[in-house]
DRENDO-864248 format. One line per field, with one value per residue (C-alpha): x, y, z; residue number from 0; residue in one letter. Coordinates in pm, 1 decimal. Layout:
X <- (X,...)
Y <- (Y,...)
Z <- (Z,...)
n <- (NUM,...)
res <- (A,...)
REM end
This chain:
X <- (-2307.9,-2546.7,-2640.5,-2981.2,-3246.8,-3335.5,-3197.3,-3305.4,-3372.9,-3717.1,-3802.5,-3714.8,-3879.3,-4237.9,-4145.0,-4064.5,-4334.5,-4466.4,-4408.5,-4045.4,-3980.4,-4108.2,-3907.9,-3570.2,-3665.4,-3770.9,-3430.5,-3237.2,-3361.8,-3147.9,-3374.0,-3688.6,-3898.5,-4239.3,-4548.3,-4681.2,-4346.7,-4385.4,-4743.2,-4575.9,-4368.3,-4606.5,-4780.7,-4467.3,-4400.5,-4793.8,-4746.4,-4439.3,-4517.9,-4814.0,-4626.5,-4310.2,-4520.4,-4430.4,-4080.6,-3829.7,-3526.7,-3380.7,-3345.8,-3526.5,-3399.6,-3595.3,-3413.2,-3097.0,-2853.3,-2672.7,-2387.9,-2327.8,-2660.7,-2833.3,-3073.9,-3248.5,-3399.5,-3763.7,-3677.6,-3420.9,-3535.2,-3263.4,-3407.1,-3275.4,-2903.0,-3188.0,-3163.4,-3522.0,-3555.2,-3849.5,-4023.4,-4304.6,-4570.7,-4852.4,-5196.3,-5065.8,-5330.3,-5135.9,-4754.4,-4594.3,-4308.6,-4095.2,-4154.7,-4065.4,-3748.4,-3647.5,-3606.3,-3427.7,-3203.6,-3161.0,-3049.2,-2862.4,-2634.3,-2600.2,-2511.7,-2219.1,-2099.1,-2220.1,-1925.9,-2147.4,-2409.8,-2182.3,-2287.8,-2618.6,-2947.1,-3096.8,-3528.0,-3631.9,-3992.8,-4262.1,-4553.7,-4818.2,-5057.6,-5409.5,-5334.6,-5480.9,-5305.4,-5048.3,-4952.8,-4627.4,-4357.8,-4052.7,-3792.9,-3401.8,-3281.5,-2947.9,-2718.3,-2833.3,-3083.0,-3457.4,-3686.7,-3895.4,-4239.0,-4535.8,-4711.2,-4941.2,-4993.5,-5140.3,-4888.4,-4542.1,-4473.3,-4626.9,-4357.3,-4058.4,-4165.8,-4191.0,-3832.8,-3690.2,-3831.3,-3690.1,-3355.8,-3163.0,-2909.8,-2646.8,-2735.1,-2453.5,-2400.0,-2649.8,-2416.1,-2169.9,-2375.1,-2505.0,-2145.2,-2050.0,-1774.0,-1934.1,-1729.0,-1933.8,-1849.9,-2093.7,-2147.1,-1984.5,-2380.8,-2434.8,-2090.2,-2143.1,-2471.1,-2315.1,-2053.3,-2246.2,-2583.7,-2288.5,-2160.3,-1810.7,-1606.7,-1549.0,-1931.3,-1926.5,-1560.9,-1431.9,-1172.2,-1083.5,-698.6,-697.7,-798.1,-615.9,-847.6,-946.1,-913.4,-515.8,-527.1,-778.5,-556.7,-238.5,-398.5,-537.4,-156.0,-37.0,-311.5,-216.7,109.4,66.5,-165.7,24.1,382.3,227.1,319.2,99.0,128.2,-18.9,-85.2,-123.0,-353.1,-329.1,-505.9,-642.1,-961.8,-1251.7,-1033.4,-1168.3,-1035.5,-1316.8,-1458.7,-1121.9,-1142.1,-1534.3,-1390.7,-1161.5,-1358.7,-1627.1,-1351.0,-1173.3,-1526.8,-1585.2,-1218.0,-1284.1,-1523.1,-1306.2,-1140.2,-1410.1,-1310.9,-1427.9,-1413.5,-1400.8,-1440.3,-1425.1,-1680.6,-2006.0,-2215.0,-2060.8,-2081.0,-2414.3,-2527.8,-2363.2,-2533.9,-2858.5,-2814.2,-2749.8,-3032.0,-3293.5,-3160.1,-3138.0,-3520.9,-3568.6,-3383.1,-3440.0,-3772.5,-3561.7,-3716.1,-3560.5,-3403.0,-3230.7,-3112.6,-2923.7,-2785.6,-2654.5,-2463.1,-2356.8,-2134.6,-1963.7,-1911.9,-1862.1,-1738.5,-1393.2,-1491.1,-1676.2,-1411.1,-1137.6,-1391.6,-1459.5,-1117.9,-1059.4,-1216.1,-1051.2,-674.0,-789.9,-774.4,-1011.3,-1282.9,-1132.8,-811.6,-854.1,-914.4,-1013.1,-927.2,-1100.9,-935.4,-657.8,-451.2,-744.2,-658.9,-583.2,-293.9,-121.4,-262.2,-605.3,-695.2,-564.7,-760.8,-1077.7,-1016.7,-951.0,-1267.6,-1488.2,-1381.1,-1180.5,-898.8,-619.5,-283.9,-392.7,-25.4,-115.1,-233.4,-483.6,-248.5,-48.0,-373.2,-525.7,-207.9,-124.2,-519.3,-431.1,-123.5,-272.6,-327.2,-81.2,-31.2,-163.2,-317.3,-347.0,-436.2,-537.6,-492.4,-690.3,-506.9,-640.7,-445.3,-616.1,-893.4,-773.9,-1028.5,-1080.7,-879.4,-601.1,-596.1,-275.2,27.5,-165.4,28.7,344.9,115.7,124.9,516.2,596.0,388.9,544.3,901.5,852.6,653.0,586.1,920.5,827.3,559.1,571.8,494.0,326.7,315.2,344.5,578.4,357.9,337.8,587.3,400.8,303.6,-28.6,28.4,391.3,355.0,697.1,893.8,1097.6,1059.7,1365.5,1212.7,901.7,1033.6,1402.5,1429.8,1143.1,1045.6,908.0,799.3,674.0,382.5,289.4,-74.7,-129.9,-158.7,-523.9,-357.5,-733.3,-1059.6,-1358.1,-1561.3,-1559.9,-1619.7,-1664.1,-1259.5,-972.5,-840.2,-1123.0,-896.7,-602.8,-815.6,-938.3,-576.9,-484.8,-760.9,-664.9,-327.1,-380.7,-228.7,-442.4,-225.8,-276.4,-606.2,-750.2,-537.3,-723.8,-1078.8,-1026.1,-972.0,-1266.9,-1531.6,-1724.5,-1765.4,-1793.5,-1928.3,-1847.7,-2057.3,-2039.2,-2386.2,-2414.5,-2786.4,-2885.7,-3226.3,-3018.9,-2783.6,-3093.7,-3253.6,-2937.0,-2897.8,-3238.5,-3189.6,-2850.3,-2990.6,-3184.7,-3395.6,-3258.9,-2919.1,-2879.3,-2806.8,-2764.2,-2665.3,-2323.3,-2114.4,-1861.4,-1887.3,-1743.6,-2009.7,-2183.0,-2310.7,-2529.2,-2769.5,-2928.8,-2952.5,-3131.7,-2800.1,-2783.7,-2464.2,-2547.8,-2849.3,-2715.8,-2848.0,-2931.7,-2720.6,-2925.4,-3242.9,-3049.8,-2825.1,-3111.1,-3430.4,-3605.5,-3752.1,-4072.2,-3914.8,-3839.4,-3520.0,-3376.4,-3068.8,-3340.7,-3525.0,-3227.2,-3329.5,-3080.3,-2742.2,-2480.1,-2122.9,-1779.2,-1814.7,-2150.6,-2057.9,-1694.3,-1667.3,-1980.2,-2074.7,-2366.2,-2417.5,-2453.1,-2369.2,-2440.1,-2121.2,-2180.0,-1878.1,-1846.9,-1632.4,-1443.3,-1226.8,-1151.4,-936.6,-711.1,-380.7,-378.3,-379.0,-617.7,-676.9,-867.2,-1115.1,-1383.3,-1696.5,-1687.8,-1961.2,-2065.1,-1720.2,-1497.2,-1135.5,-840.6,-693.2,-349.7,-300.4,-129.2,-379.6,-706.0,-549.8,-540.3,-878.8,-1069.9,-826.6,-947.7,-1305.1,-1317.1,-1153.8,-1388.1,-1688.7,-1562.6,-1475.3,-1811.9,-1965.6,-1951.5,-2074.4,-2071.1,-2100.3,-2238.7,-2055.6,-2274.2,-2091.7,-2286.1,-2270.4,-2231.9,-2415.6,-2247.3,-2497.7,-2377.3,-2042.9,-2022.4,-2113.3,-1863.7,-1875.4,-1518.1,-1517.8,-1699.3,-1543.2,-1226.9,-1313.3,-1566.9,-1323.7,-1105.7,-1304.7,-1428.3,-1034.4,-999.6,-1271.0,-1585.5,-1938.4,-2105.7,-2503.3)
Y <- (1051.6,915.5,568.5,591.8,845.0,635.5,254.8,119.6,-219.5,-328.8,-401.1,40.6,99.4,-62.3,171.0,517.6,766.9,777.3,1109.8,1092.8,834.0,1064.1,1387.9,1204.0,1052.2,1448.4,1580.0,1351.1,1412.1,1702.7,1687.2,1830.3,1606.8,1653.9,1579.9,1270.2,1122.4,1253.3,1092.5,734.6,752.6,782.1,493.1,292.3,385.7,268.5,-54.8,-191.5,-142.9,-362.5,-604.0,-660.3,-659.4,-1016.0,-1006.0,-1052.9,-905.7,-758.4,-411.7,-190.0,93.9,363.4,512.1,323.7,480.3,328.6,602.6,420.2,538.9,826.1,595.4,481.2,158.2,255.9,-31.7,-304.7,-539.1,-715.4,-1044.1,-1376.9,-1359.1,-1239.1,-915.0,-825.8,-518.2,-343.5,-115.7,33.8,173.9,318.1,332.9,94.6,-149.9,-340.2,-449.2,-259.0,-434.8,-128.5,-172.3,-539.1,-428.5,-149.2,-347.4,-665.8,-354.7,-294.1,-677.5,-746.9,-417.9,-510.3,-870.8,-741.2,-390.8,-435.1,-611.1,-713.5,-892.3,-1074.4,-1395.9,-1274.0,-1392.3,-1108.9,-1084.5,-834.4,-751.9,-525.0,-415.1,-232.3,-136.7,-177.1,-492.7,-812.5,-1113.3,-1304.3,-1672.8,-1712.5,-1942.6,-1886.3,-1874.5,-1857.1,-1670.0,-1655.5,-1826.0,-1581.2,-1408.3,-1481.2,-1364.3,-1075.9,-1126.3,-917.6,-849.1,-620.4,-405.6,-713.3,-1010.1,-858.3,-1062.4,-1387.7,-1418.7,-1299.7,-1582.3,-1830.5,-1717.6,-1738.9,-2096.7,-2223.7,-2032.7,-2099.0,-1826.0,-1703.9,-1374.8,-1070.7,-729.0,-479.3,-186.4,-366.5,-420.5,-62.9,84.1,-186.8,-88.9,-22.7,-96.7,12.9,19.3,226.1,243.6,590.1,688.1,656.1,788.0,1143.5,1169.5,1096.4,1374.1,1587.7,1609.5,1636.7,1335.7,1293.1,1017.0,832.7,760.6,600.7,401.7,101.0,156.6,-148.4,-245.2,-429.7,-83.2,238.9,549.6,737.1,986.8,956.8,1026.0,1365.4,1512.2,1420.2,1654.1,1865.9,1928.7,2014.5,2234.5,2432.2,2437.9,2517.9,2821.5,2929.2,2937.3,3053.6,2764.0,2533.2,2191.3,1863.6,1523.3,1180.4,951.8,562.3,265.8,-55.1,-123.8,-11.7,119.1,429.7,684.8,843.5,857.4,1055.1,1245.7,1369.4,1388.3,1620.8,1840.4,1862.5,1861.8,2202.2,2401.7,2371.5,2498.1,2791.1,2886.8,3095.9,2782.7,2660.5,2303.9,2106.8,1720.5,1681.1,1334.7,1287.3,985.9,1085.3,833.7,893.0,1248.1,1200.5,963.6,1145.0,1481.3,1330.3,1081.5,1415.1,1617.7,1330.7,1353.4,1695.3,1716.5,1447.7,1570.3,1941.2,1992.7,2193.1,2221.2,1991.7,2250.3,2409.5,2092.5,1989.0,2362.7,2294.7,1953.0,2022.8,2297.4,2029.7,1776.8,1820.7,1690.9,1747.6,1826.3,2137.2,2276.3,2171.6,2342.3,2681.3,2788.0,2727.4,3084.9,3272.8,3320.4,3403.2,3174.3,2966.0,3019.6,2729.6,2673.0,2294.9,2057.6,1722.4,1504.1,1155.5,890.9,1122.1,833.6,827.4,1195.3,1218.9,1223.6,1549.0,1383.7,1267.0,1568.2,1815.1,1589.8,1671.8,2038.2,2066.1,1855.9,1970.3,2322.6,2486.0,2512.4,2403.4,2479.6,2280.4,2106.5,2034.1,1733.8,1707.4,1640.4,1997.9,2217.3,2093.9,2204.6,2503.2,2624.2,2563.2,2760.3,3093.8,3200.6,3405.4,3271.8,2932.7,2653.5,2253.3,1991.1,1627.9,1370.7,1008.2,716.4,395.1,86.1,-92.8,152.9,279.6,196.3,410.6,574.4,776.9,693.6,413.8,674.0,642.5,878.3,959.2,1245.1,1424.1,1366.7,1485.8,1758.9,1891.4,1816.3,2045.1,2347.8,2328.8,2243.7,2506.2,2280.4,2090.9,1700.7,1466.8,1095.3,770.5,462.8,270.6,503.5,299.3,-20.2,-119.2,-61.5,307.2,339.1,135.1,8.0,324.3,333.5,608.0,816.4,783.9,925.2,1163.0,1289.7,1665.4,1721.9,1836.7,1552.6,1413.0,1077.9,1032.5,702.8,825.2,896.1,529.4,306.5,-53.9,-237.8,-247.0,-127.3,-240.9,-626.9,-636.5,-991.8,-1025.3,-783.1,-1043.4,-997.2,-727.1,-965.0,-1248.0,-1057.5,-963.2,-1279.2,-1418.9,-1167.1,-1240.9,-1564.3,-1701.2,-2002.4,-2121.6,-1814.2,-1723.8,-2042.7,-2023.6,-1679.6,-1831.8,-2101.5,-1836.9,-1653.9,-1845.6,-1867.6,-1484.2,-1407.9,-1613.0,-1627.3,-1884.2,-1915.4,-2078.9,-2134.6,-2000.5,-1650.5,-1749.0,-1915.6,-1643.4,-1450.2,-1661.9,-1710.4,-1348.2,-1281.7,-1537.8,-1395.6,-1011.1,-962.5,-637.7,-356.0,-485.9,-364.2,-617.9,-582.5,-710.7,-588.7,-695.1,-489.2,-281.4,-501.9,-788.9,-753.5,-1106.7,-1125.7,-922.3,-1308.0,-1342.7,-1024.1,-844.8,-549.5,-347.2,-86.7,-0.1,277.1,295.4,612.3,594.5,762.7,557.5,230.8,295.4,489.0,405.8,99.0,-215.9,-125.6,100.6,-90.8,130.5,33.0,-242.2,-480.0,-502.4,-698.4,-591.9,-276.3,-409.4,-172.6,-190.2,-82.2,256.0,306.9,127.6,224.4,410.1,300.4,-33.6,-317.3,-533.7,-837.6,-888.8,-1105.7,-1034.6,-1174.6,-1284.3,-1264.2,-1392.6,-1038.9,-1176.3,-1559.3,-1827.9,-2041.7,-2195.1,-2099.7,-1750.0,-1503.1,-1348.1,-1032.2,-947.1,-689.0,-743.2,-539.5,-540.9,-899.4,-1089.7,-1097.2,-935.2,-1065.1,-700.3,-651.4,-314.9,-308.5,-7.9,-193.3,-489.7,-314.7,-176.2,-474.2,-652.9,-364.1,-334.6,-701.0,-618.0,-317.6,-575.6,-794.1,-544.5,-419.4,-655.0,-596.8,-921.9,-1156.8,-1229.6,-1484.8,-1513.1,-1609.8,-1787.5,-1888.7,-2215.6,-2075.5,-2190.1,-2436.9,-2312.9,-1961.9,-1891.3,-1550.2,-1786.8,-2091.4,-2334.1,-2315.7,-1914.0,-1985.4,-2338.8,-2225.6,-1946.7,-2206.8,-2445.5,-2213.6,-2019.2,-2429.8,-2515.7,-2198.5,-2347.0,-2150.6,-2337.6,-2439.5,-2298.7)
Z <- (2504.8,2775.5,2650.5,2785.8,2849.6,3167.3,3323.9,3633.6,3795.8,3744.4,4095.9,4148.6,3804.8,3951.4,4243.5,4086.1,4044.7,3627.5,3676.9,3792.0,3529.2,3230.5,3366.5,3337.8,3007.5,2881.2,3051.8,2886.3,2561.1,2395.6,2060.9,2283.4,2113.2,1988.2,2206.6,2008.2,2100.5,2493.1,2515.5,2387.8,2649.6,2879.0,2729.6,2730.7,3095.1,3150.7,2966.5,3099.7,3431.9,3395.3,3243.0,3404.7,3761.0,3819.1,3742.8,4056.8,3865.3,3573.7,3450.2,3204.0,2985.8,2768.7,2482.9,2441.9,2164.3,1908.0,1797.7,1454.4,1294.8,1500.7,1658.0,1999.2,2073.5,2261.4,2533.5,2627.1,2895.3,3054.6,3229.2,3312.1,3092.5,2808.2,2610.5,2504.9,2232.1,2222.3,1970.8,2020.8,1759.4,2017.6,1896.0,1595.5,1493.7,1279.3,1247.4,969.0,748.7,815.7,1194.7,1185.0,997.6,1218.2,1531.6,1337.0,1255.8,1613.4,1692.8,1349.2,1507.4,1850.1,1785.0,1512.4,1709.8,2068.0,2255.8,2497.8,2281.8,2098.6,2302.1,2456.3,2315.9,2088.6,2133.2,1902.8,1994.0,1766.4,1991.1,1846.0,2135.4,1969.5,1735.9,1794.2,1906.2,1735.1,1802.5,1638.9,1738.4,1876.4,1610.5,1553.5,1268.2,1400.2,1669.8,1879.6,1770.6,1763.3,1483.3,1539.5,1807.9,1672.2,2033.5,2180.3,2489.4,2660.1,2609.3,2609.5,2951.5,2837.3,2563.1,2759.0,3019.3,2696.1,2578.5,2923.2,2979.1,2649.6,2658.2,3007.8,2997.1,3253.7,3469.4,3330.5,3512.3,3364.8,3352.3,3178.4,2928.2,2912.1,2919.0,2623.7,2399.4,2078.0,1728.4,1502.2,1104.1,937.4,601.3,392.9,388.4,750.1,858.7,632.0,772.4,1123.5,1091.4,907.5,1210.6,1427.1,1561.5,1645.1,1424.1,1807.2,1765.1,1457.6,1388.4,1529.8,1828.0,1935.5,1930.0,1614.2,1373.2,1347.4,1501.3,1211.7,1461.5,1469.0,1136.1,1109.8,1413.2,1174.0,930.3,1154.6,1284.4,931.7,842.4,1155.6,1075.5,698.2,851.5,1099.0,886.5,522.8,391.5,105.5,215.2,37.7,224.3,81.8,288.7,183.9,279.9,157.7,25.4,254.8,530.6,567.7,380.5,233.4,576.1,695.1,438.6,539.9,909.9,807.1,599.3,894.1,1187.0,961.8,948.3,1294.3,1303.6,1092.3,864.8,663.4,516.5,380.5,344.7,99.2,-13.9,-365.9,-584.1,-938.3,-875.5,-943.2,-828.5,-503.0,-516.8,-607.7,-331.3,-58.1,-154.7,-182.0,134.1,352.8,205.7,287.8,621.9,699.2,548.0,817.5,1098.1,1098.7,878.6,593.2,249.0,4.4,-206.5,66.3,225.3,-155.2,-192.4,154.1,118.2,-219.5,-109.2,163.3,-144.1,-484.2,-829.6,-867.1,-1258.7,-1121.9,-940.6,-1199.5,-1462.6,-1251.7,-1215.7,-1598.7,-1677.0,-1407.0,-1251.6,-901.2,-599.4,-521.0,-237.8,-45.5,169.2,241.1,-37.9,-4.4,-291.8,-264.4,-508.6,-617.8,-764.4,-1032.5,-1186.9,-1531.9,-1671.7,-1940.1,-2256.8,-2137.2,-1979.5,-2275.6,-2497.3,-2308.0,-2270.1,-2659.4,-2728.5,-2423.5,-2333.7,-2651.9,-2443.6,-2760.8,-2544.3,-2254.5,-2124.8,-1799.9,-1629.9,-1355.3,-1059.7,-1211.1,-1278.4,-910.4,-770.0,-938.3,-831.6,-494.3,-549.6,-657.1,-280.7,-161.7,194.8,259.5,116.6,166.9,-29.5,151.6,-165.1,-40.8,-265.7,-289.6,-434.8,-742.4,-766.5,-1134.2,-1377.9,-1665.4,-1913.2,-1830.1,-1440.0,-1479.2,-1361.5,-1039.1,-801.9,-989.4,-1147.2,-861.7,-757.6,-1116.4,-1111.3,-735.5,-903.2,-1220.0,-1081.3,-682.9,-526.2,-235.7,-152.1,190.2,141.4,399.5,327.9,498.5,461.6,229.2,-4.8,-204.3,-213.4,-612.2,-585.0,-509.5,-684.8,-996.8,-946.9,-859.4,-566.3,-283.6,-423.0,-708.5,-625.5,-400.2,-476.4,-446.1,-300.5,78.5,213.9,617.5,672.3,871.8,1055.0,1088.1,713.0,618.1,738.1,713.0,847.7,606.4,781.8,512.5,574.8,927.3,963.4,803.3,800.1,533.7,232.3,44.2,67.3,-63.3,-346.8,-434.2,-439.2,-608.7,-921.2,-934.2,-972.4,-635.1,-578.5,-249.4,-68.9,-210.8,-55.6,261.4,333.8,231.6,489.7,794.2,716.5,517.4,862.5,909.2,544.5,302.3,-55.5,-270.8,-652.6,-863.8,-1189.7,-1169.2,-1156.5,-985.7,-738.5,-655.9,-607.5,-390.4,-167.5,-102.4,-12.1,231.6,359.0,396.9,693.6,805.8,583.5,509.8,152.3,-140.2,-499.3,-873.0,-989.0,-1323.8,-1473.1,-1742.4,-1996.7,-1917.9,-2236.0,-2275.9,-1930.3,-2113.3,-2189.1,-1798.4,-1780.2,-1674.8,-1881.3,-1823.3,-2058.4,-1910.3,-1660.7,-1289.6,-1110.1,-825.6,-566.1,-649.6,-647.8,-313.6,-90.8,-192.4,-12.1,-81.5,-221.0,-512.9,-810.4,-915.2,-590.2,-568.2,-332.0,-644.5,-830.3,-1171.5,-1243.7,-1271.0,-1109.4,-1290.9,-1108.3,-1206.9,-998.3,-686.6,-647.9,-322.7,-181.7,-55.7,7.9,282.1,51.5,-306.7,-641.0,-843.4,-1202.0,-1395.7,-1773.4,-2036.0,-2046.8,-1737.3,-1829.1,-1668.2,-1865.5,-1792.1,-1457.8,-1540.3,-1621.1,-1992.4,-2048.3,-2347.1,-2445.4,-2634.2,-2970.1,-3175.3,-3282.8,-3090.6,-2834.6,-2912.5,-2692.8,-2466.2,-2485.3,-2389.1,-2044.9,-1881.4,-2033.3,-1840.4,-1541.7,-1592.7,-1622.6,-1383.3,-1115.0,-1194.8,-1110.3,-750.5,-707.2,-725.2,-540.4,-231.7,-218.8,30.4,370.4,511.5,178.0,-182.0,-444.8,-760.7,-1060.3,-1335.3,-1669.2,-1789.4,-2143.4,-2453.4,-2647.0,-2958.4,-2898.8,-2997.7,-2783.0,-2524.3,-2546.1,-2193.1,-2210.5,-2181.6,-1823.7,-1725.4,-1634.0,-1407.3,-1202.7,-1175.5,-1016.5,-777.6,-669.7,-629.3,-413.6,-177.1,-258.5,-182.3,-458.9,-469.6)
n <- (0,1,2,3,4,5,6,7,8,9,10,11,12,13,14,15,16,17,18,19,20,21,22,23,24,25,26,27,28,29,30,31,32,33,34,35,36,37,38,39,40,41,42,43,44,45,46,47,48,49,50,51,52,53,54,55,56,57,58,59,60,61,62,63,64,65,66,67,68,69,70,71,72,73,74,75,76,77,78,79,80,81,82,83,84,85,86,87,88,89,90,91,92,93,94,95,96,97,98,99,100,101,102,103,104,105,106,107,108,109,110,111,112,113,114,115,116,117,118,119,120,121,122,123,124,125,126,127,128,129,130,131,132,133,134,135,136,137,138,139,140,141,142,143,144,145,146,147,148,149,150,151,152,153,154,155,156,157,158,159,160,161,162,163,164,165,166,167,168,169,170,171,172,173,174,175,176,177,178,179,180,181,182,183,184,185,186,187,188,189,190,191,192,193,194,195,196,197,198,199,200,201,202,203,204,205,206,207,208,209,210,211,212,213,214,215,216,217,218,219,220,221,222,223,224,225,226,227,228,229,230,231,232,233,234,235,236,237,238,239,240,241,242,243,244,245,246,247,248,249,250,251,252,253,254,255,256,257,258,259,260,261,262,263,264,265,266,267,268,269,270,271,272,273,274,275,276,277,278,279,280,281,282,283,284,285,286,287,288,289,290,291,292,293,294,295,296,297,298,299,300,301,302,303,304,305,306,307,308,309,310,311,312,313,314,315,316,317,318,319,320,321,322,323,324,325,326,327,328,329,330,331,332,333,334,335,336,337,338,339,340,341,342,343,344,345,346,347,348,349,350,351,352,353,354,355,356,357,358,359,360,361,362,363,364,365,366,367,368,369,370,371,372,373,374,375,376,377,378,379,380,381,382,383,384,385,386,387,388,389,390,391,392,393,394,395,396,397,398,399,400,401,402,403,404,405,406,407,408,409,410,411,412,413,414,415,416,417,418,419,420,421,422,423,424,425,426,427,428,429,430,431,432,433,434,435,436,437,438,439,440,441,442,443,444,445,446,447,448,449,450,451,452,453,454,455,456,457,458,459,460,461,462,463,464,465,466,467,468,469,470,471,472,473,474,475,476,477,478,479,480,481,482,483,484,485,486,487,488,489,490,491,492,493,494,495,496,497,498,499,500,501,502,503,504,505,506,507,508,509,510,511,512,513,514,515,516,517,518,519,520,521,522,523,524,525,526,527,528,529,530,531,532,533,534,535,536,537,538,539,540,541,542,543,544,545,546,547,548,549,550,551,552,553,554,555,556,557,558,559,560,561,562,563,564,565,566,567,568,569,570,571,572,573,574,575,576,577,578,579,580,581,582,583,584,585,586,587,588,589,590,591,592,593,594,595,596,597,598,599,600,601,602,603,604,605,606,607,608,609,610,611,612,613,614,615,616,617,618,619,620,621,622,623,624,625,626,627,628,629,630,631,632,633,634,635,636,637,638,639,640,641,642,643,644,645,646,647,648,649,650,651)
res <- (M,E,R,A,Y,Y,A,N,E,I,I,N,F,L,K,D,D,D,S,K,I,F,G,E,I,T,Y,N,D,K,N,T,S,E,D,L,Q,K,E,A,W,K,K,Q,I,S,I,L,K,D,Q,V,F,G,F,K,D,G,H,V,I,F,E,Y,T,I,P,R,I,G,K,R,I,D,N,V,I,L,Y,K,G,I,V,F,L,L,E,F,K,V,G,A,S,S,Y,P,K,Y,A,I,E,Q,V,L,D,Y,A,L,D,L,S,C,F,H,K,E,S,H,S,K,L,L,V,P,I,L,I,C,T,E,A,L,D,I,D,T,P,I,K,E,L,R,K,N,I,L,D,V,H,M,C,N,G,N,N,L,S,N,Y,I,E,S,V,C,E,R,Y,N,R,S,S,F,E,A,S,K,W,I,N,S,L,Y,M,P,T,P,T,I,I,E,A,A,Q,A,L,Y,S,G,H,N,V,E,D,I,S,R,N,D,A,S,A,I,N,L,N,Q,T,T,Q,A,I,N,E,I,I,D,Y,S,K,T,N,K,R,K,S,I,C,F,I,T,G,V,P,G,A,G,K,T,L,A,G,L,N,I,A,V,E,R,Q,K,T,D,N,N,E,H,A,V,F,L,S,G,N,G,P,L,V,D,V,L,Q,E,A,L,A,R,D,D,V,K,R,N,K,V,K,K,T,D,A,L,R,K,S,R,E,F,I,Q,I,I,H,H,F,R,D,D,A,I,A,V,E,S,A,P,F,E,K,V,T,I,F,D,E,A,Q,R,A,W,D,E,D,N,L,A,D,F,M,K,R,K,K,G,K,L,D,F,N,M,S,E,P,E,F,L,I,S,I,M,D,R,H,K,D,W,A,T,I,V,C,L,I,G,G,G,Q,E,I,N,K,G,E,S,A,G,I,S,G,W,F,E,A,L,K,S,K,F,T,N,W,N,I,Y,I,S,D,K,I,T,E,D,E,Y,S,K,G,K,S,F,D,E,L,L,N,G,L,N,Y,R,V,V,D,D,L,H,L,S,V,S,L,R,S,F,R,S,E,K,V,A,S,F,V,K,A,L,L,D,A,D,K,V,T,A,K,T,L,Y,E,E,F,K,E,K,Y,P,I,C,I,T,R,D,I,D,S,A,K,D,W,I,K,T,K,A,L,G,T,Q,R,Y,G,L,T,A,S,S,G,A,K,R,L,R,K,Y,G,I,W,V,D,N,K,V,K,A,T,N,W,F,L,N,D,K,D,D,V,R,S,S,Y,F,L,E,E,T,A,T,E,F,D,I,Q,G,L,E,L,D,W,S,I,V,A,W,D,A,D,L,R,F,M,N,N,K,F,N,Y,Y,S,F,K,G,T,K,W,Q,N,V,K,N,E,D,K,I,L,Y,L,K,N,A,Y,R,V,L,L,T,R,A,R,Q,G,L,I,I,F,V,P,R,G,D,K,N,D,W,T,M,K,P,E,F,Y,D,G,I,Y,K,Y,L,K,E,I,G,L,E,E,I)
REM end
């Protein structure tokens, strides 16, 4: 992919004929832009030639690509060791807020993911060609990013020279910056949109030496599918990974790749996570409408064929005995599949199937086993993600089903399958004895991509919830400068903190466990269900969006998705007393002690989910309690607050 439509030294840019520059830009524009965009380019060429006329050196770039989110920066000027990022709004007579955030997003993205920008001063500039002059001081937002400056078509050079006078930076090689290694970690929404619209996984995933290339996992699965197809075998693969390692991204990439390979395979991504499916379907449809000008109903129909709720797939198979349409199925969060008792109970109550006696793994394998020749199942497995009734068996249910009914299936796993968060204490032999399995190292994703500022956040959260104070404190010391985690006893302070930290369109939101019933006193009402598509996708002027900090997402709403910054509101359902966690459930008018091991696991994992959703940092709100309210006694909350402070979290 060409990084830019046009790039040249300023001295040569000034010499080049306008039509030659315009011709090169339009030649490199593979999207065949509309006339309005072409006229904008002509105006940009004219304005920039006028504004950089006196510059003795430097480079000018048109349409610099940001692969992670499939966007391009209108112009970049590299001058006196400083990177100026220009967003043009040709003909605009005011400075719209969305455009200010747009160019700031470019600076934030380059600062985080563009290797050659990590040590450079980034200067975002919004140019509204017909707007009035605004006399604003030069202001730093972060160490290497200035606040957005607004100017028109006549005063750009003055601001650039002012910045250069204040900041003395060393010159650098322009070609090295232009062709810099790009190490993105997209949100799952951005990743799905990029893959769906034709980008390769290499464009949107990190490729530095510390992260496993997602492409290796895709290649390993492709080889298994091709072998199964050629040799008429039925295969099941288990992809494991730490929270945020990209398991869902890997699954989506496999579905896209197999559709490219052979449409007749009808590869489908299936998830039991309703909010995740809803958000991804809606995000893909919105992006399709925007990119390709198709009808929303058509776009939704297409996205729903690509990503489906697993229950619909399962329920469709109940009524018939024929093989499904799909030959390749990717099951997200497969460790959360229901055990036999809970699925049988559901089938009896909801489907009228009185004699149903299979677990969900057994039933799902049996559906794919109906194929006469070949089929492949890909199970995406996350540790510590079980948060609902019937999910406590982990992956054991899959291997038990394979042992009892499907010993003819080929099994592919990584050697990490026996880690306790996946196997629930069962040994390798206990899980796999008697089965035809093969170990494939590339089926484990070991590095978190969500917390791109620190790979140790997931380990920190595990230590915190395991009451391993020493390990948690040591880990936090290692990453706190890059990934802040603060605590407060005032919800308004938490909201102020997060609004200050989040820049541009970085998404933030308010979260709490589904058991946090007494936080309603603080306006945190977990029983009021959010609509995930609005909460995760709508922008800052929509009261239903996460930005308003009015609606609270629980672990059920947010699992598998992510925010840039989050508030985690901590209630008395998870207390810390006598150097250990104590688990409670609020029933009716009082707290009840939770003793059931499965329910303890679900509650612990609920907080694990909440504490691993933020990509850049989070703040934990722990109420002070109320001595006059016996359901909110201060001692219910003081223990957890003291514990978090002892770990080293900063108090706000």
